[in-house]
C-alpha positions as CSV (number, residue, x, y, z in Angstrom):
1,X,12.3,33.9,116.5
2,X,14.1,33.5,113.2
3,X,13.3,31.0,110.5
4,X,16.6,30.2,108.9
5,X,16.8,28.8,105.4
6,X,16.6,25.1,105.2
7,X,19.4,23.6,103.1
8,X,17.7,20.2,102.9
9,X,14.9,21.7,100.8
10,X,17.2,23.6,98.5
11,X,16.1,24.1,94.9
12,X,18.7,23.3,92.3
13,X,19.0,26.5,90.3
14,X,21.5,26.6,87.4
15,X,22.2,29.3,84.9
16,X,21.5,32.1,87.4
17,X,24.1,34.2,89.2
18,X,21.7,36.4,91.3
19,X,18.1,36.0,92.3
20,X,16.2,39.1,93.4
21,X,12.7,38.9,94.8
22,X,10.4,41.8,94.2
23,X,7.8,41.7,97.0
24,X,5.1,43.6,98.8
25,X,3.0,43.1,101.9
26,X,-0.2,43.5,100.0
27,X,-1.7,43.6,96.6
28,X,-2.6,46.6,94.5
29,X,0.7,48.5,94.9
30,X,2.1,47.8,91.4
31,X,4.6,45.1,92.4
32,X,4.4,43.3,89.0
33,X,4.8,46.6,87.2
34,X,8.0,47.3,89.3
35,X,9.3,43.8,88.7
36,X,9.0,44.2,84.9
37,X,10.3,47.8,84.9
38,X,13.4,46.8,86.9
39,X,14.0,43.8,84.7
40,X,13.9,46.0,81.6
41,X,16.1,48.7,83.1
42,X,18.7,46.1,84.2
43,X,18.7,44.7,80.7
44,X,19.4,48.2,79.4
45,X,22.4,48.4,81.8
46,X,23.8,45.4,79.9
47,X,22.8,42.6,82.2
48,X,21.4,39.3,81.1
49,X,18.0,39.2,82.8
50,X,15.2,36.7,83.4
51,X,11.8,37.3,84.9
52,X,9.9,34.7,86.9
53,X,6.2,35.2,87.7
54,X,5.9,33.5,91.1
55,X,2.3,34.4,91.6
56,X,0.9,30.9,91.0
57,X,-2.8,31.9,91.7
58,X,-2.9,35.2,89.8
59,X,-0.1,35.4,87.3
60,X,-0.1,38.7,85.3
61,X,3.3,38.9,83.6
62,X,2.2,37.0,80.5
63,X,-0.3,39.8,79.5
64,X,2.1,42.5,80.7
65,X,4.9,41.1,78.5
66,X,2.5,40.9,75.5
67,X,2.7,37.1,75.3
68,X,-0.7,36.1,73.7
69,X,-2.7,33.2,75.1
70,X,-1.9,29.9,73.6
71,X,1.9,30.4,73.4
72,X,3.5,27.7,75.4
73,X,7.2,27.2,76.4
74,X,9.0,24.4,74.6
75,X,10.2,21.4,76.7
76,X,13.7,20.1,76.6
77,X,14.5,16.5,77.3
78,X,10.9,15.9,78.4
79,X,11.5,17.6,81.7
80,X,12.8,21.2,81.5
81,X,11.1,24.2,80.1
82,X,12.7,26.6,77.6
83,X,12.0,30.1,78.9
84,X,9.8,32.3,76.8
85,X,11.5,35.3,75.2
86,X,9.7,38.7,75.5
87,X,11.1,42.3,75.4
88,X,14.6,40.9,75.5
89,X,14.0,38.9,78.7
90,X,13.9,35.2,79.5
91,X,10.5,34.7,81.1
92,X,8.5,32.0,82.8
93,X,5.0,32.2,84.3
94,X,2.0,30.0,85.1
95,X,0.1,32.1,82.6
96,X,2.2,30.4,79.9
97,X,0.9,27.0,81.1
98,X,-2.8,27.7,81.6
99,X,-5.5,29.7,80.0
100,X,-6.6,33.1,81.4
101,X,-9.9,31.5,82.5
102,X,-8.3,28.6,84.3
103,X,-8.2,29.1,88.1
104,X,-5.5,27.4,90.1
105,X,-7.7,25.7,92.7
106,X,-4.8,24.3,94.6
107,X,-3.9,24.0,98.2
108,X,-0.6,25.5,99.4
109,X,1.5,22.3,99.0
110,X,0.5,22.1,95.3
111,X,1.2,25.8,94.7
112,X,4.7,25.6,96.4
113,X,5.5,22.5,94.4
114,X,4.6,24.4,91.2
115,X,6.9,27.2,92.2
116,X,9.8,24.9,92.9
117,X,9.2,23.3,89.4
118,X,9.1,26.7,87.7
119,X,12.4,27.6,89.4
120,X,14.4,24.4,88.9
121,X,12.9,23.0,85.7
122,X,13.3,26.2,83.6
123,X,16.5,26.1,81.6
124,X,17.7,29.6,82.4
125,X,20.6,30.6,80.1
126,X,23.5,32.3,81.7
127,X,21.6,35.0,83.6
128,X,23.2,37.8,85.6
129,X,19.9,38.4,87.4
130,X,16.6,36.5,87.7
131,X,13.9,38.9,88.9
132,X,11.1,37.1,90.7
133,X,7.7,38.8,90.8
134,X,6.4,37.5,94.2
135,X,2.7,37.2,95.1
136,X,1.5,39.6,97.8
137,X,1.6,38.7,101.4
138,X,3.9,36.6,103.6
139,X,2.6,33.1,103.2
140,X,3.7,29.7,101.9
141,X,5.0,30.8,98.5
142,X,7.2,33.5,100.1
143,X,8.5,31.1,102.7
144,X,9.3,28.5,100.1
145,X,11.2,31.0,98.0
146,X,13.0,32.4,101.0
147,X,14.0,29.1,102.6
148,X,14.8,26.9,99.6
149,X,16.0,29.3,96.8
150,X,19.4,31.1,96.7
151,X,17.8,34.6,97.0
152,X,20.4,37.3,96.8
153,X,18.1,40.0,98.2
154,X,14.6,41.5,98.1
155,X,13.1,44.7,96.8
156,X,10.0,46.0,98.6
157,X,7.3,47.8,96.8
158,X,4.9,50.2,98.5
159,X,2.7,53.2,97.9
160,X,2.9,56.3,100.1
161,X,-0.3,55.3,101.9
162,X,-0.1,54.4,105.6
163,X,-2.0,51.1,105.1
164,X,0.5,50.1,102.4
165,X,3.4,50.9,104.6
166,X,2.0,48.8,107.4
167,X,2.0,45.7,105.1
168,X,5.3,46.6,103.5
169,X,6.9,46.5,107.0
170,X,5.6,43.0,107.4
171,X,7.2,42.0,104.2
172,X,10.5,43.5,105.2
173,X,10.3,41.8,108.6
174,X,9.7,38.4,106.9
175,X,12.8,38.7,104.8
176,X,14.8,39.8,107.9
177,X,13.7,36.7,109.8
178,X,14.9,34.4,107.0
179,X,18.2,36.4,106.8
180,X,17.6,37.8,103.3
181,X,18.9,41.4,102.8
182,X,16.5,44.1,101.7
183,X,18.3,45.7,98.7
184,X,15.9,48.7,98.5
185,X,12.4,50.2,98.5
186,X,10.4,51.4,95.6
187,X,7.6,53.9,96.2
188,X,5.0,53.5,93.4
189,X,2.2,55.9,92.6
190,X,4.1,58.7,94.3
191,X,2.5,61.6,92.3
192,X,0.1,62.1,89.5
193,X,1.1,64.7,86.9
194,X,-2.1,66.3,85.6
195,X,-2.0,66.4,81.8
196,X,-4.2,69.5,81.7
197,X,-2.6,71.8,84.3
198,X,0.9,70.2,84.5
199,X,0.9,70.1,88.3
200,X,1.8,67.1,90.4
201,X,-0.7,65.8,92.9
202,X,0.1,63.5,95.7
203,X,-3.0,61.3,95.6
204,X,-1.9,58.7,98.2
205,X,0.1,60.8,100.7
206,X,3.7,61.9,100.7
207,X,7.1,60.6,101.8
208,X,6.0,57.1,102.8
209,X,8.6,55.3,100.8
210,X,11.4,57.5,102.1
211,X,10.2,57.0,105.6
212,X,10.2,53.2,105.2
213,X,13.6,53.1,103.6
214,X,15.1,55.2,106.3
215,X,13.5,53.1,109.0
216,X,15.2,50.0,107.7
217,X,18.5,51.7,106.5
218,X,17.7,50.6,102.9
219,X,18.1,52.7,99.7
220,X,15.0,54.3,98.2
221,X,15.5,52.9,94.7
222,X,12.8,54.9,92.9
223,X,9.7,57.1,93.4
224,X,7.5,56.2,90.4
225,X,4.7,58.5,89.2
226,X,1.2,57.3,88.5
227,X,1.3,56.8,84.7
228,X,-1.5,55.3,82.6
229,X,-0.3,52.2,80.8
230,X,2.8,51.7,82.9
231,X,1.8,48.2,83.8
232,X,1.8,47.2,80.1
233,X,5.6,47.2,79.9
234,X,6.1,49.7,77.1
235,X,5.6,52.8,79.2
236,X,8.4,51.5,81.5
237,X,10.9,51.9,78.7
238,X,10.8,55.7,78.2
239,X,9.8,58.9,79.9
240,X,9.8,59.7,83.6
241,X,9.3,56.1,84.7
242,X,12.3,54.9,82.6
243,X,14.6,57.5,84.3
244,X,13.5,56.3,87.7
245,X,13.9,52.7,86.8
246,X,17.4,53.3,85.3
247,X,18.6,54.9,88.6
248,X,17.0,52.0,90.5
249,X,18.8,49.5,88.4
250,X,22.2,51.2,89.0
251,X,21.6,51.3,92.7
252,X,20.4,47.7,92.8
253,X,23.5,46.5,91.0
254,X,25.7,48.4,93.4
255,X,23.7,46.8,96.4
256,X,24.2,43.4,94.9
257,X,27.9,44.0,94.6
258,X,28.0,45.0,98.2
259,X,26.1,41.9,99.4
260,X,28.5,39.7,97.4
261,X,31.5,41.3,99.0
262,X,30.2,40.8,102.5
263,X,29.5,37.1,101.8
264,X,32.9,36.5,100.2
265,X,35.7,35.0,102.3
266,X,38.6,37.3,103.1
267,X,42.1,35.7,102.5
268,X,45.1,37.3,104.1
269,X,48.8,36.3,103.8
270,X,51.0,36.9,106.9
271,X,54.7,36.4,107.3
272,X,55.4,34.0,110.2
């Protein structure tokens, strides 16, 4: 049974041409790292990019972006937030609005309301892409995003482990039910390059991301190595990870172009 998007609950989103959700079926697979790495790579490709941290209960992008606690977004006209600027990205996160020690002890309706406000009440400036770092799982936040926001497509993050693949499939199936295309799969923690011997070790199994991508006829955007410090943002801008992210960004842009072409109307002129 499909759960189509509900136009009556649509979030008004201005200043954004494409919204891409970066999601996973479970936590601990490096989804936030991938969201940031993709955003930085897309910026290097010349796109104007924003990054929204949609993990209301456990936001992490603030620290990954290097935004120190106490920095708050400015407000415009008493209602809208001016996005924070970090690493050349327009950014918004609950971590900018609360301290690191403040728990979001909210029921689901409050969390989904907060997400809708972060989306619609942030004054995004002429973005080609807004990358949304989704929370893990397939619950209320994911459904709110899928059913009320103009999501262009989703990127699924997994590790090669069988357990991670099981949950990643659930994430893909959720997006399929709400008719959002899966633009690609990213396999994180694929190998660990030993700094002593130089050999690569598959700590979490092999080929899981490729298998998942083939199963759902989606491109494998990247196979990211296990690199210390990758989640801090800076390591995603050079070395082996940067090469993988650069290729992922190119493939993602091509996939978005293909999605746009399939949704666009076809006009033909015939002689009567």
